[in-house]
N, CA, C and O of each residue as an XYZ file, in Angstrom:
1020
protein
N     184.252     40.050    144.358
C     184.934     40.099    145.653
C     185.785     38.841    145.835
O     185.299     37.720    145.689
N     187.029     39.045    146.148
C     187.936     37.942    146.400
C     187.908     37.600    147.880
O     188.217     38.448    148.716
N     187.538     36.358    148.216
C     187.512     35.943    149.612
C     188.932     35.752    150.128
O     189.792     35.220    149.425
N     189.168     36.186    151.350
C     190.488     36.071    151.958
C     190.390     35.365    153.309
O     189.302     35.135    153.836
N     191.562     35.028    153.852
C     191.613     34.387    155.157
C     191.893     32.904    155.108
O     191.691     32.202    156.099
N     192.359     32.409    153.960
C     192.582     30.983    153.794
C     194.055     30.604    153.625
O     194.479     29.537    154.068
N     194.811     31.456    153.002
C     196.185     31.117    152.633
C     197.029     30.777    153.853
O     197.142     31.568    154.789
N     197.626     29.570    153.825
C     198.510     29.129    154.883
C     197.823     28.650    156.145
O     198.498     28.219    157.080
N     196.497     28.711    156.200
C     195.781     28.288    157.408
C     195.425     26.809    157.317
O     195.163     26.280    156.237
N     195.421     26.164    158.460
C     195.091     24.739    158.516
C     193.588     24.568    158.660
O     192.958     25.162    159.536
N     193.025     23.741    157.781
C     191.590     23.470    157.791
C     191.354     21.981    157.977
O     192.047     21.158    157.379
N     190.384     21.636    158.799
C     189.942     20.248    158.960
C     188.554     20.129    158.348
O     187.665     20.925    158.650
N     188.372     19.129    157.484
C     187.088     18.893    156.837
C     186.635     17.473    157.160
O     187.376     16.520    156.917
N     185.436     17.320    157.700
C     184.873     15.981    157.902
C     183.914     15.675    156.754
O     183.394     16.584    156.107
N     183.688     14.387    156.511
C     182.833     14.004    155.396
C     183.399     14.469    154.077
O     182.665     14.913    153.194
N     184.724     14.364    153.946
C     185.433     15.042    152.859
C     185.589     14.217    151.585
O     186.058     14.746    150.577
N     185.214     12.952    151.595
C     185.534     12.084    150.458
C     184.607     12.260    149.270
O     184.925     11.781    148.182
N     183.482     12.924    149.432
C     182.555     13.087    148.318
C     181.611     14.248    148.540
O     181.583     14.850    149.613
N     180.836     14.554    147.508
C     179.793     15.558    147.618
C     180.289     16.915    148.073
O     181.292     17.422    147.572
N     179.577     17.500    149.029
C     179.884     18.846    149.520
C     181.261     18.885    150.167
O     182.009     19.843    149.971
N     181.603     17.851    150.940
C     182.901     17.825    151.605
C     184.053     17.854    150.624
O     185.029     18.575    150.832
N     183.953     17.078    149.554
C     185.017     17.050    148.546
C     185.107     18.384    147.822
O     186.206     18.853    147.524
N     183.970     18.997    147.536
C     183.985     20.319    146.908
C     184.691     21.327    147.799
O     185.416     22.192    147.306
N     184.489     21.224    149.099
C     185.158     22.126    150.034
C     186.662     21.888    150.063
O     187.438     22.843    150.114
N     187.075     20.645    150.033
C     188.504     20.352    149.988
C     189.138     21.022    148.770
O     190.197     21.640    148.874
N     188.487     20.897    147.624
C     189.002     21.495    146.385
C     189.106     23.014    146.498
O     190.121     23.593    146.111
N     188.069     23.661    147.022
C     188.070     25.119    147.141
C     189.093     25.603    148.169
O     189.766     26.610    147.951
N     189.208     24.897    149.271
C     190.183     25.280    150.293
C     191.612     25.161    149.777
O     192.447     26.027    150.038
N     191.888     24.100    149.053
C     193.231     23.934    148.494
C     193.532     25.042    147.492
O     194.635     25.588    147.475
N     192.539     25.376    146.651
C     192.732     26.431    145.661
C     192.961     27.784    146.329
O     193.629     28.654    145.772
N     192.400     27.956    147.529
C     192.552     29.220    148.260
C     193.829     29.261    149.080
O     194.127     30.276    149.709
N     194.592     28.166    149.083
C     195.885     28.152    149.759
C     195.904     27.564    151.149
O     196.897     27.703    151.864
N     194.821     26.905    151.551
C     194.795     26.294    152.887
C     195.520     24.954    152.899
O     195.606     24.262    151.884
N     196.037     24.608    154.071
C     196.526     23.263    154.329
C     195.329     22.471    154.843
O     194.666     22.902    155.787
N     195.043     21.324    154.241
C     193.784     20.641    154.517
C     194.005     19.241    155.067
O     194.734     18.436    154.487
N     193.363     18.967    156.199
C     193.260     17.604    156.724
C     191.844     17.156    156.415
O     190.885     17.622    157.031
N     191.719     16.249    155.454
C     190.422     15.799    154.956
C     190.096     14.437    155.564
O     190.884     13.498    155.450
N     188.942     14.332    156.204
C     188.614     13.104    156.922
C     187.310     12.492    156.425
O     186.406     13.181    155.953
N     187.253     11.173    156.549
C     186.026     10.449    156.235
C     186.194      9.032    156.769
O     187.243      8.691    157.314
N     185.168      8.214    156.613
C     185.265      6.826    157.030
C     186.311      6.100    156.195
O     186.547      6.450    155.038
N     186.924      5.105    156.778
C     188.012      4.378    156.115
C     187.619      3.895    154.726
O     188.388      4.046    153.777
N     186.433      3.318    154.600
C     186.002      2.762    153.316
C     185.905      3.818    152.227
O     186.077      3.506    151.048
N     185.632      5.062    152.603
C     185.480      6.136    151.619
C     186.817      6.673    151.120
O     186.857      7.438    150.157
N     187.910      6.276    151.768
C     189.217      6.844    151.441
C     190.070      5.946    150.553
O     191.254      6.215    150.345
N     189.475      4.888    150.034
C     190.247      3.888    149.292
C     191.007      4.477    148.108
O     192.116      4.033    147.813
N     190.435      5.465    147.426
C     191.083      6.017    146.231
C     191.715      7.386    146.476
O     192.063      8.089    145.528
N     191.863      7.767    147.753
C     192.399      9.081    148.066
C     193.896      9.005    148.352
O     194.365      8.068    148.998
N     194.633      9.982    147.873
C     196.077     10.016    148.078
C     196.493     11.379    148.626
O     195.969     12.416    148.218
N     197.434     11.357    149.548
C     197.951     12.606    150.108
C     198.714     13.395    149.047
O     199.295     12.832    148.120
N     198.693     14.691    149.211
C     199.466     15.586    148.362
C     200.149     16.591    149.273
O     199.899     16.615    150.479
N     200.998     17.407    148.707
C     201.622     18.462    149.490
C     200.538     19.402    150.017
O     199.830     20.037    149.237
N     200.414     19.486    151.316
C     199.406     20.347    151.911
C     198.033     19.730    152.045
O     197.086     20.409    152.443
N     197.906     18.442    151.715
C     196.629     17.746    151.828
C     196.859     16.356    152.402
O     197.612     15.557    151.846
N     196.200     16.082    153.518
C     196.324     14.777    154.164
C     194.939     14.170    154.349
O     194.035     14.804    154.894
N     194.787     12.925    153.885
C     193.532     12.196    154.066
C     193.653     11.315    155.304
O     194.599     10.539    155.440
N     192.683     11.447    156.202
C     192.726     10.712    157.455
C     191.371     10.061    157.731
O     190.325     10.672    157.514
N     191.400      8.822    158.209
C     190.163      8.129    158.567
C     189.616      8.695    159.871
O     190.361      8.909    160.827
N     188.294      8.937    159.901
C     187.662      9.429    161.120
C     186.187      9.077    161.127
O     185.459      9.354    160.174
N     185.764      8.466    162.210
C     184.351      8.266    162.501
C     183.977      9.324    163.530
O     184.372      9.222    164.692
N     183.218     10.341    163.117
C     182.953     11.473    164.006
C     182.096     11.098    165.210
O     182.017     11.860    166.173
N     181.455      9.933    165.164
C     180.665      9.504    166.314
C     181.532      8.992    167.455
O     181.034      8.717    168.547
N     182.822      8.864    167.200
C     183.791      8.380    168.187
C     184.529      9.583    168.780
O     185.357     10.202    168.113
N     184.225      9.902    170.025
C     184.807     11.085    170.668
C     186.324     11.001    170.739
O     187.019     11.968    170.429
N     186.834      9.850    171.144
C     188.276      9.688    171.292
C     188.992      9.826    169.957
O     190.044     10.460    169.871
N     188.415      9.228    168.910
C     189.025      9.317    167.581
C     189.037     10.762    167.083
O     189.987     11.186    166.424
N     187.994     11.509    167.394
C     187.934     12.911    166.980
C     189.024     13.722    167.676
O     189.690     14.541    167.043
N     189.202     13.500    168.956
C     190.248     14.196    169.700
C     191.629     13.855    169.147
O     192.482     14.732    169.004
N     191.843     12.579    168.839
C     193.130     12.139    168.300
C     193.407     12.782    166.953
O     194.534     13.192    166.673
N     192.376     12.871    166.115
C     192.523     13.459    164.788
C     192.927     14.921    164.878
O     193.836     15.355    164.171
N     192.267     15.681    165.733
C     192.588     17.105    165.850
C     193.995     17.307    166.414
O     194.702     18.230    166.010
N     194.395     16.454    167.337
C     195.748     16.550    167.885
C     196.783     16.265    166.802
O     197.799     16.954    166.712
N     196.527     15.258    165.990
C     197.458     14.905    164.909
C     197.508     16.016    163.861
O     198.580     16.358    163.363
N     196.339     16.579    163.529
C     196.301     17.659    162.538
C     197.131     18.844    163.011
O     197.833     19.469    162.216
N     197.052     19.154    164.292
C     197.831     20.265    164.851
C     199.323     19.972    164.805
O     200.125     20.842    164.465
N     199.692     18.737    165.152
C     201.111     18.352    165.100
C     201.661     18.422    163.685
O     202.775     18.899    163.466
N     200.875     17.943    162.723
C     201.363     17.824    161.352
C     201.324     19.133    160.572
O     202.192     19.389    159.738
N     200.311     19.967    160.843
C     200.110     21.154    160.011
C     200.112     22.463    160.776
O     200.084     23.529    160.161
N     200.144     22.414    162.089
C     200.126     23.639    162.872
C     198.731     23.959    163.379
O     197.795     23.195    163.141
N     198.579     25.077    164.073
C     197.305     25.441    164.689
C     196.142     25.404    163.690
O     196.275     25.849    162.550
N     195.024     24.879    164.126
C     193.845     24.752    163.264
C     193.069     26.063    163.281
O     192.688     26.560    164.341
N     192.840     26.613    162.095
C     192.130     27.879    161.997
C     190.731     27.763    161.433
O     189.886     28.624    161.677
N     190.476     26.683    160.665
C     189.196     26.516    159.979
C     188.709     25.083    160.146
O     189.490     24.141    160.013
N     187.435     24.915    160.433
C     186.847     23.578    160.541
C     185.517     23.566    159.804
O     184.677     24.443    160.000
N     185.338     22.566    158.959
C     184.081     22.378    158.254
C     183.588     20.967    158.530
O     184.234     19.980    158.176
N     182.442     20.898    159.163
C     181.861     19.600    159.533
C     180.763     19.245    158.535
O     179.639     19.741    158.625
N     181.107     18.378    157.583
C     180.163     17.983    156.542
C     179.722     16.531    156.667
O     178.887     16.073    155.887
N     180.266     15.805    157.630
C     179.907     14.397    157.788
C     178.475     14.269    158.291
O     178.034     15.047    159.137
N     177.765     13.296    157.774
C     176.393     13.067    158.218
C     175.801     11.854    157.542
O     176.404     11.271    156.641
N     174.616     11.478    157.984
C     173.937     10.335    157.399
C     172.466     10.663    157.218
O     171.933     11.554    157.879
N     171.815      9.939    156.321
C     170.409     10.157    156.002
C     169.571      8.983    156.479
O     170.037      7.844    156.500
N     168.346      9.262    156.858
C     167.361      8.219    157.124
C     166.070      8.654    156.467
O     165.643      9.796    156.640
N     165.440      7.766    155.718
C     164.294      8.130    154.902
C     163.162      7.135    155.113
O     162.851      6.336    154.229
N     162.548      7.191    156.294
C     161.441      6.287    156.594
C     160.473      6.939    157.574
O     160.862      7.809    158.353
N     159.211      6.516    157.534
C     158.212      7.100    158.441
C     158.544      6.812    159.903
O     159.251      5.853    160.213
N     158.031      7.646    160.789
C     158.274      7.454    162.218
C     157.857      6.066    162.670
O     158.585      5.409    163.414
N     156.680      5.612    162.224
C     156.157      4.333    162.715
C     156.989      3.141    162.258
O     156.879      2.053    162.822
N     157.818      3.342    161.240
C     158.690      2.270    160.765
C     160.144      2.458    161.207
O     161.002      1.631    160.899
N     160.410      3.528    161.917
C     161.767      3.792    162.386
C     162.012      3.030    163.681
O     161.314      3.239    164.673
N     162.988      2.161    163.667
C     163.303      1.377    164.860
C     164.135      2.215    165.827
O     164.768      3.189    165.419
N     164.137      1.846    167.086
C     165.027      2.538    168.026
C     166.483      2.467    167.591
O     167.254      3.396    167.830
N     166.856      1.363    166.953
C     168.235      1.221    166.490
C     168.563      2.231    165.383
O     169.652      2.804    165.356
N     167.598      2.440    164.468
C     167.811      3.399    163.393
C     167.858      4.824    163.944
O     168.690      5.631    163.528
N     166.968      5.123    164.872
C     166.999      6.443    165.510
C     168.357      6.698    166.161
O     168.932      7.778    166.020
N     168.854      5.706    166.865
C     170.143      5.847    167.550
C     171.285      6.006    166.562
O     172.206      6.788    166.794
N     171.227      5.261    165.449
C     172.283      5.364    164.432
C     172.370      6.781    163.889
O     173.457      7.354    163.812
N     171.227      7.350    163.512
C     171.209      8.693    162.955
C     171.667      9.714    163.992
O     172.462     10.604    163.690
N     171.162      9.580    165.212
C     171.540     10.506    166.275
C     173.026     10.419    166.596
O     173.670     11.436    166.853
N     173.563      9.222    166.582
C     174.983      9.034    166.919
C     175.889      9.760    165.921
O     176.901     10.349    166.301
N     175.515      9.710    164.656
C     176.349     10.343    163.633
C     176.068     11.841    163.528
O     176.989     12.657    163.574
N     174.797     12.194    163.388
C     174.452     13.589    163.132
C     174.485     14.471    164.379
O     174.892     15.631    164.311
N     174.057     13.925    165.513
C     174.062     14.715    166.744
C     175.382     14.591    167.492
O     176.082     15.578    167.722
N     175.710     13.344    167.870
C     176.944     13.135    168.625
C     178.152     13.591    167.817
O     179.074     14.200    168.358
N     178.142     13.293    166.516
C     179.269     13.686    165.674
C     179.473     15.179    165.651
O     180.606     15.657    165.716
N     178.375     15.931    165.559
C     178.479     17.391    165.577
C     179.009     17.878    166.912
O     179.849     18.777    166.963
N     178.519     17.287    167.990
C     179.011     17.658    169.322
C     180.506     17.398    169.448
O     181.246     18.263    169.914
N     180.959     16.212    169.036
C     182.375     15.877    169.161
C     183.250     16.852    168.364
O     184.287     17.303    168.849
N     182.823     17.172    167.139
C     183.629     18.060    166.295
C     183.634     19.481    166.848
O     184.691     20.107    166.927
N     182.472     19.997    167.231
C     182.421     21.359    167.766
C     183.237     21.478    169.054
O     183.998     22.430    169.234
N     183.072     20.520    169.926
C     183.779     20.558    171.213
C     185.289     20.505    171.005
O     186.030     21.302    171.582
N     185.735     19.573    170.187
C     187.168     19.396    169.981
C     187.763     20.556    169.188
O     188.870     21.009    169.482
N     187.033     21.033    168.188
C     187.516     22.190    167.418
C     187.618     23.414    168.309
O     188.598     24.155    168.233
N     186.619     23.635    169.151
C     186.658     24.779    170.057
C     187.831     24.717    171.013
O     188.492     25.725    171.261
N     188.092     23.528    171.552
C     189.221     23.370    172.460
C     190.540     23.656    171.760
O     191.458     24.219    172.356
N     190.630     23.263    170.481
C     191.866     23.493    169.726
C     192.058     24.972    169.394
O     193.188     25.457    169.344
N     190.959     25.685    169.167
C     191.045     27.075    168.714
C     191.112     28.096    169.842
O     191.671     29.177    169.658
N     190.559     27.778    170.993
C     190.473     28.764    172.072
C     191.819     29.396    172.447
O     191.879     30.609    172.652
N     192.903     28.607    172.543
C     194.184     29.230    172.902
C     194.658     30.277    171.888
O     195.408     31.188    172.239
N     194.219     30.144    170.626
C     194.613     31.113    169.589
C     193.720     32.345    169.603
O     194.080     33.398    169.076
N     192.538     32.195    170.221
C     191.541     33.254    170.276
C     191.106     33.712    168.888
O     190.880     34.899    168.649
N     190.998     32.765    167.998
C     190.436     33.038    166.680
C     190.155     31.712    165.982
O     190.699     30.670    166.349
N     189.301     31.772    164.979
C     188.966     30.574    164.221
C     187.561     30.679    163.658
O     186.771     31.516    164.092
N     187.255     29.834    162.697
C     185.928     29.810    162.092
C     185.508     28.363    161.875
O     186.284     27.539    161.393
N     184.269     28.076    162.240
C     183.700     26.735    162.104
C     182.410     26.846    161.304
O     181.582     27.718    161.564
N     182.248     25.965    160.339
C     180.991     25.880    159.596
C     180.494     24.441    159.659
O     181.236     23.504    159.363
N     179.246     24.278    160.045
C     178.591     22.975    160.045
C     177.626     22.919    158.866
O     176.829     23.835    158.658
N     177.706     21.846    158.106
C     176.764     21.650    157.002
C     175.525     20.954    157.571
O     175.558     19.770    157.909
N     174.444     21.710    157.668
C     173.208     21.174    158.210
C     172.266     20.750    157.097
O     172.673     20.080    156.149
N     171.003     21.145    157.218
C     170.004     20.818    156.199
C     168.790     21.699    156.407
O     168.455     22.046    157.539
N     168.124     22.066    155.306
C     166.879     22.807    155.475
C     165.808     21.933    156.136
O     164.803     22.447    156.625
N     166.022     20.621    156.150
C     165.100     19.722    156.860
C     165.126     19.969    158.361
O     164.215     19.549    159.075
N     166.166     20.650    158.847
C     166.230     20.986    160.255
C     165.317     22.132    160.643
O     165.179     22.441    161.826
N     164.684     22.774    159.648
C     163.842     23.922    159.936
C     162.423     23.800    159.432
O     161.628     24.726    159.589
N     162.087     22.656    158.819
C     160.743     22.467    158.285
C     160.394     20.980    158.364
O     161.242     20.147    158.045
N     159.180     20.619    158.777
C     158.821     19.197    158.851
C     158.921     18.529    157.484
O     158.540     19.111    156.468
N     159.429     17.318    157.468
C     159.578     16.559    156.234
C     158.930     15.187    156.388
O     159.131     14.501    157.390
N     158.160     14.804    155.392
C     157.550     13.479    155.367
C     158.633     12.415    155.200
O     159.509     12.553    154.347
N     158.580     11.362    156.003
C     159.522     10.245    155.958
C     160.964     10.650    156.305
O     161.908      9.972    155.901
N     161.133     11.724    157.032
C     162.489     12.159    157.373
C     162.597     12.592    158.826
O     163.449     13.416    159.160
N     161.752     12.054    159.696
C     161.679     12.543    161.073
C     163.011     12.448    161.807
O     163.443     13.423    162.422
N     163.662     11.304    161.754
C     164.907     11.150    162.512
C     166.013     12.034    161.934
O     166.802     12.613    162.679
N     166.065     12.135    160.617
C     167.066     12.990    159.976
C     166.802     14.457    160.298
O     167.711     15.182    160.702
N     165.546     14.895    160.115
C     165.207     16.291    160.363
C     165.442     16.666    161.824
O     165.964     17.742    162.116
N     165.056     15.782    162.734
C     165.260     16.056    164.157
C     166.740     16.175    164.488
O     167.142     17.041    165.265
N     167.547     15.304    163.896
C     168.985     15.342    164.170
C     169.615     16.618    163.623
O     170.512     17.184    164.247
N     169.152     17.074    162.459
C     169.708     18.290    161.879
C     169.250     19.530    162.639
O     169.998     20.502    162.746
N     168.020     19.504    163.169
C     167.564     20.615    163.998
C     168.395     20.706    165.270
O     168.782     21.794    165.696
N     168.664     19.552    165.871
C     169.477     19.539    167.084
C     170.893     20.019    166.797
O     171.459     20.786    167.576
N     171.469     19.573    165.683
C     172.825     19.990    165.325
C     172.890     21.495    165.064
O     173.887     22.145    165.376
N     171.811     22.042    164.487
C     171.783     23.480    164.225
C     171.798     24.280    165.523
O     172.552     25.244    165.647
N     170.977     23.890    166.484
C     170.949     24.623    167.747
C     172.249     24.433    168.518
O     172.726     25.363    169.168
N     172.823     23.240    168.450
C     174.106     22.990    169.104
C     175.176     23.922    168.535
O     175.987     24.472    169.281
N     175.174     24.095    167.216
C     176.152     24.967    166.571
C     175.964     26.419    166.993
O     176.938     27.131    167.238
N     174.729     26.848    167.075
C     174.473     28.233    167.467
C     174.846     28.469    168.934
O     175.361     29.530    169.286
N     174.582     27.475    169.784
C     174.993     27.599    171.191
C     176.518     27.650    171.301
O     177.067     28.417    172.092
N     177.189     26.831    170.504
C     178.655     26.862    170.498
C     179.145     28.234    170.054
O     180.103     28.768    170.614
N     178.487     28.804    169.049
C     178.875     30.133    168.587
C     178.728     31.185    169.669
O     179.542     32.104    169.768
N     177.682     31.051    170.485
C     177.476     31.995    171.582
C     178.584     31.870    172.626
O     179.115     32.874    173.100
N     178.926     30.640    172.979
C     179.924     30.421    174.022
C     181.347     30.708    173.556
O     182.193     31.130    174.344
N     181.605     30.477    172.270
C     182.968     30.650    171.762
C     183.247     32.056    171.246
O     184.379     32.378    170.885
N     182.212     32.892    171.212
C     182.394     34.251    170.689
C     183.450     35.023    171.460
O     184.211     35.786    170.864
N     183.513     34.841    172.774
C     184.486     35.592    173.576
C     185.925     35.222    173.226
O     186.858     35.952    173.559
N     186.097     34.086    172.552
C     187.444     33.665    172.136
C     187.719     34.031    170.674
O     188.739     33.628    170.115
N     186.812     34.794    170.054
C     187.014     35.191    168.670
C     186.735     34.098    167.666
O     187.164     34.180    166.515
N     186.009     33.064    168.100
C     185.709     31.923    167.228
C     184.275     32.046    166.725
O     183.342     32.172    167.518
N     184.106     32.011    165.424
C     182.791     32.113    164.813
C     182.264     30.728    164.438
O     183.006     29.903    163.905
N     180.977     30.473    164.717
C     180.335     29.203    164.387
C     179.070     29.477    163.583
O     178.153     30.140    164.067
N     179.023     28.975    162.373
C     177.882     29.197    161.497
C     177.438     27.898    160.826
O     178.163     26.904    160.797
N     176.222     27.946    160.290
C     175.669     26.790    159.578
C     175.350     27.155    158.139
O     174.982     28.287    157.829
N     175.501     26.166    157.271
C     174.930     26.229    155.935
C     173.885     25.119    155.875
O     174.181     23.960    156.169
N     172.659     25.482    155.491
C     171.567     24.512    155.447
C     171.170     24.271    153.993
O     170.365     25.021    153.441
N     171.722     23.239    153.370
C     171.378     22.961    151.976
C     169.970     22.388    151.852
O     169.429     21.789    152.781
N     169.407     22.595    150.681
C     168.226     21.847    150.290
C     168.670     20.674    149.434
O     169.765     20.144    149.625
N     167.841     20.271    148.507
C     168.161     19.137    147.633
C     169.396     19.458    146.798
O     169.423     20.438    146.054
N     170.408     18.623    146.933
C     171.704     18.847    146.303
C     172.141     17.586    145.572
O     171.922     16.475    146.053
N     172.750     17.758    144.429
C     173.145     16.608    143.606
C     174.329     15.864    144.218
O     175.474     16.025    143.798
N     174.024     15.059    145.206
C     175.000     14.190    145.857
C     174.434     12.774    145.883
O     173.236     12.593    145.670
N     175.272     11.765    146.139
C     174.748     10.406    146.253
C     173.658     10.267    147.318
O     172.762      9.435    147.171
N     173.719     11.065    148.383
C     172.686     11.015    149.405
C     171.327     11.383    148.813
O     170.308     10.786    149.161
N     171.321     12.370    147.917
C     170.089     12.810    147.284
C     169.612     11.812    146.232
O     168.462     11.374    146.267
N     170.482     11.457    145.309
C     170.068     10.589    144.214
C     169.710      9.192    144.684
O     168.967      8.481    144.008
N     170.232      8.790    145.837
C     169.896      7.478    146.381
C     168.440      7.353    146.788
O     167.939      6.244    146.973
N     167.748      8.490    146.930
C     166.326      8.469    147.288
C     165.419      8.426    146.064
O     164.206      8.266    146.203
N     165.987      8.567    144.867
C     165.164      8.644    143.669
C     164.782      7.258    143.171
O     165.600      6.338    143.172
N     163.528      7.119    142.745
C     163.026      5.826    142.266
C     163.317      5.618    140.783
O     163.387      4.478    140.323
N     163.489      6.707    140.026
C     163.721      6.588    138.589
C     164.454      7.821    138.084
O     164.887      8.672    138.862
N     164.583      7.899    136.758
C     165.350      8.987    136.156
C     164.638     10.334    136.236
O     165.218     11.357    135.873
N     163.403     10.350    136.702
C     162.666     11.603    136.854
C     162.806     12.166    138.266
O     162.053     13.057    138.659
N     163.765     11.649    139.023
C     163.928     12.072    140.410
C     164.133     13.571    140.561
O     163.484     14.209    141.389
N     165.030     14.129    139.768
C     165.316     15.561    139.874
C     164.084     16.385    139.525
O     163.752     17.351    140.211
N     163.418     15.992    138.455
C     162.211     16.698    138.025
C     161.154     16.719    139.127
O     160.514     17.745    139.356
N     160.973     15.597    139.803
C     159.975     15.500    140.860
C     160.343     16.357    142.071
O     159.477     16.992    142.674
N     161.610     16.372    142.419
C     162.048     17.189    143.553
C     161.828     18.666    143.258
O     161.353     19.406    144.119
N     162.164     19.091    142.071
C     162.008     20.499    141.693
C     160.535     20.902    141.689
O     160.188     22.012    142.094
N     159.673     19.996    141.230
C     158.248     20.298    141.147
C     157.566     20.297    142.504
O     156.574     21.000    142.697
N     158.083     19.517    143.451
C     157.434     19.377    144.745
C     156.346     18.314    144.704
O     156.073     17.737    143.651
N     155.723     18.057    145.855
C     154.730     16.993    145.947
C     153.692     17.359    147.011
O     153.972     17.293    148.207
N     152.513     17.740    146.573
C     151.471     18.131    147.515
C     151.052     16.982    148.423
O     150.681     17.203    149.576
N     151.108     15.761    147.912
C     150.674     14.606    148.698
C     151.514     14.418    149.956
O     151.026     13.910    150.966
N     152.780     14.831    149.892
C     153.655     14.712    151.063
C     153.999     16.096    151.641
O     154.949     16.248    152.409
N     153.198     17.099    151.248
C     153.338     18.448    151.807
C     154.727     19.029    151.577
O     155.263     19.747    152.422
N     155.294     18.709    150.430
C     156.641     19.179    150.120
C     156.592     20.234    149.028
O     156.088     19.989    147.932
N     157.121     21.409    149.339
C     157.196     22.453    148.326
C     158.273     22.092    147.297
O     159.172     21.296    147.570
N     158.162     22.684    146.134
C     159.200     22.504    145.131
C     160.327     23.507    145.341
O     160.479     24.070    146.425
N     161.104     23.720    144.305
C     162.244     24.637    144.381
C     161.962     25.819    143.458
O     161.998     25.657    142.238
N     161.686     26.991    144.000
C     161.358     28.150    143.168
C     162.383     28.467    142.076
O     162.010     28.897    140.984
N     163.664     28.259    142.363
C     164.679     28.559    141.346
C     164.686     27.548    140.205
O     165.336     27.768    139.183
N     163.966     26.443    140.375
C     163.812     25.484    139.287
C     165.018     24.616    139.000
O     165.168     24.102    137.891
N     165.882     24.448    139.991
C     167.046     23.595    139.788
C     167.546     23.071    141.124
O     167.279     23.647    142.178
N     168.275     21.972    141.056
C     168.925     21.439    142.243
C     170.246     22.171    142.476
O     170.847     22.704    141.543
N     170.680     22.188    143.717
C     172.004     22.725    144.013
C     173.071     21.722    143.594
O     172.812     20.522    143.503
N     174.254     22.224    143.347
C     175.422     21.362    143.173
C     176.249     21.419    144.456
O     176.101     22.358    145.238
N     177.108     20.442    144.683
C     177.979     20.514    145.848
C     178.784     21.810    145.915
O     179.029     22.336    147.001
N     179.193     22.319    144.764
C     179.970     23.562    144.744
C     179.126     24.746    145.211
O     179.645     25.648    145.869
N     177.834     24.759    144.881
C     176.959     25.826    145.369
C     177.002     25.904    146.892
O     177.103     26.987    147.466
N     176.924     24.752    147.530
C     176.913     24.714    148.991
C     178.298     25.044    149.542
O     178.426     25.773    150.525
N     179.325     24.504    148.905
C     180.691     24.739    149.361
C     181.062     26.217    149.275
O     181.752     26.731    150.154
N     180.615     26.901    148.231
C     180.932     28.329    148.083
C     180.279     29.152    149.193
O     180.868     30.120    149.675
N     179.067     28.774    149.600
C     178.421     29.470    150.714
C     179.211     29.265    152.004
O     179.379     30.193    152.795
N     179.691     28.041    152.204
C     180.503     27.758    153.390
C     181.806     28.535    153.359
O     182.259     29.030    154.391
N     182.411     28.647    152.191
C     183.659     29.395    152.070
C     183.464     30.852    152.455
O     184.333     31.442    153.098
N     182.338     31.440    152.073
C     182.086     32.821    152.480
C     182.034     32.934    154.004
O     182.637     33.840    154.579
N     181.317     32.016    154.659
C     181.187     32.084    156.116
C     182.518     31.844    156.825
O     182.706     32.293    157.955
N     183.430     31.147    156.176
C     184.756     30.918    156.743
C     185.687     32.113    156.531
O     186.676     32.269    157.247
N     185.373     32.936    155.567
C     186.319     33.957    155.102
C     186.386     35.176    156.019
O     185.540     35.370    156.892
N     187.408     35.984    155.798
C     187.539     37.255    156.505
C     186.349     38.170    156.230
O     185.967     38.973    157.082
N     185.765     38.045    155.040
C     184.662     38.915    154.662
C     183.400     38.644    155.497
O     182.481     39.463    155.518
N     183.361     37.503    156.178
C     182.245     37.185    157.078
C     182.679     37.337    158.533
O     182.124     36.696    159.426
N     183.666     38.182    158.760
C     184.288     38.290    160.069
C     183.388     38.774    161.193
O     183.758     38.659    162.361
N     182.214     39.315    160.873
C     181.285     39.749    161.931
C     180.004     38.913    161.906
O     178.966     39.337    162.414
N     180.088     37.728    161.313
C     178.924     36.844    161.238
C     179.183     35.611    162.094
O     180.158     34.891    161.879
N     178.323     35.376    163.049
C     178.381     34.138    163.834
C     176.968     33.760    164.262
O     176.093     34.618    164.371
N     176.756     32.480    164.501
C     175.460     31.912    164.875
C     174.426     32.027    163.759
O     173.229     31.895    164.016
N     174.866     32.272    162.529
C     173.950     32.369    161.395
C     173.604     30.977    160.876
O     174.392     30.038    160.994
N     172.416     30.864    160.303
C     171.961     29.617    159.690
C     171.559     29.965    158.267
O     170.431     30.392    158.023
N     172.476     29.784    157.331
C     172.293     30.225    155.953
C     171.660     29.111    155.119
O     172.288     28.084    154.860
N     170.413     29.325    154.702
C     169.714     28.352    153.869
C     170.134     28.537    152.411
O     170.050     29.635    151.860
N     170.584     27.446    151.804
C     170.989     27.460    150.399
C     170.169     26.382    149.713
O     170.655     25.279    149.461
N     168.915     26.715    149.413
C     167.982     25.691    148.944
C     167.106     26.144    147.785
O     166.068     25.543    147.509
N     167.526     27.202    147.111
C     166.747     27.676    145.969
C     165.381     28.206    146.335
O     164.500     28.310    145.481
N     165.197     28.543    147.612
C     163.921     29.060    148.083
C     162.926     27.987    148.498
O     161.757     28.291    148.734
N     163.369     26.738    148.590
C     162.444     25.624    148.809
C     161.656     25.720    150.100
O     160.508     25.280    150.149
N     162.241     26.283    151.144
C     161.528     26.321    152.413
C     160.665     27.575    152.568
O     159.978     27.738    153.577
N     160.702     28.455    151.575
C     159.906     29.684    151.621
C     160.159     30.418    152.935
O     159.241     30.945    153.562
N     161.406     30.438    153.323
C     161.790     30.925    154.658
C     161.911     32.435    154.675
O     162.470     33.032    153.755
N     161.384     33.054    155.730
C     161.486     34.496    155.876
C     162.906     34.885    156.252
O     163.197     36.068    156.422
């Protein structure tokens, strides 16, 4: 099946400089979309604009900056039809060691950032009465995780926020969906590994921390997650909204 609904449409991608976000930029460009790819300034040092691709600095936790970015994207490329919110941050520490400052940092990026992007994207799309938004969440938003309380809580909140946005924006023809990855080969994942057996340990699971392994016996790649997001953005998913698609190799044993 050939996915359609991308050619000539303007797409905004947050968290676009690496991992899942970068994979999405590549797939969107190949499908014919005009792409405004955003990330923190430091992440854009080696990025260069191309015909139909513009790299822009954006801190999604900044409401004003998010509004400015969407306005500029509309001026430069025309009405925004597709938005993929992949920006986020990880926190990997027990609750008792999590400071209020760390909790706030994670919430500001993962919660506030999702709110700013959904709100601004919805405002941009409503006059057109069509559009598709995909938020990259996490399977940690649906299952308790050891040493990941602030991250898991933020992803759970972002998931419900996205589904509520999908409910409210449905009357305008705007679809809002989530992709919830499990362990994926990105710097965020490998940064948690203590040694070269990190992947093996994740796949096997760990009873001591109540973590299931991955039934499919492999980690996801960024492209695996990006392809799922592309389906939810496509015309072929035109009657799907408020969905939370887990792409985790069966790790959460989810019904």
